[in-house]
C-alpha positions, -999 to +999 in steps of 0.1 A: +343-572-619+300-579-620+302-599-590+312-570-565+281-562-549+268-518-550+274-503-517+252-472-513+262-452-485+231-429-487+213-462-488+232-475-455+225-438-441+187-444-453+180-479-434+202-472-401+178-438-394+149-464-402+164-486-376+165-460-354+134-443-359+119-475-354+135-485-320+124-443-308+094-447-315+085-481-296+106-473-267+088-437-265+054-463-272+060-482-239+078-450-224+044-428-227+019-458-218+032-459-176+013-438-155+046-422-143+055-406-170+019-385-176+025-375-142+058-364-144+050-344-176+012-331-156+043-316-130+070-301-154+040-282-171+026-270-141+058-254-132+064-244-165+034-224-159+043-214-123+071-204-137+057-181-161+031-165-139+061-159-114+080-143-138+049-114-155+041-108-116+081-100-111+081-078-145+049-058-136+060-052-105+095-042-121+079-019-144+051-004-116+085+005-096+099+018-127+069+037-139+062+023-171+032+001-186+031-030-184+012-056-210-017-056-188-022-018-192-018-016-229-040-040-231-066-017-209-061+010-231-066-008-261-095-020-249-111+016-235-101+030-274-118+004-293-150+020-273-148+048-280-140+044-313-171+031-315-189+054-297-173+083-319-186+063-352-220+060-337-222+093-335-207+103-368-231+076-383-266+096-365-247+129-378-248+117-409-285+099-407-298+135-395-283+157-416-268+146-449-249+164-465-257+198-448-228+219-459-229+234-497-198+220-516-174+244-521-169+266-553-137+256-572-100+273-566-097+298-598-061+289-612-050+321-630-012+325-615+007+314-650+037+300-651+067+326-666+074+326-698+112+313-713+124+334-738+153+328-759+165+366-749+173+359-714 
């Protein structure tokens, strides 16, 4: 019984996976070394960028036809809002330096109302 080899199915699977990864890496390296592959990948990237630009343009036209704001409109609005907020912060800062604490402090509110008493006769 001790003469039979120990069969580990997971060990076999790991060995096969390791061999497969080595083969794929070798073939991938050979394929990427060819200039045709680089040209094809560049052409595919360019086509994908053109498709994305066309999709964005079509979306913008569709939103304009529906009288809805586009992403660029929201970005422009956000930038304008940021400049308004910055200007408002500058105005507030200048007001603080010109008239710091010009308003008199408010007197504390008098607490005259008492809670109703609870009597055992009720």
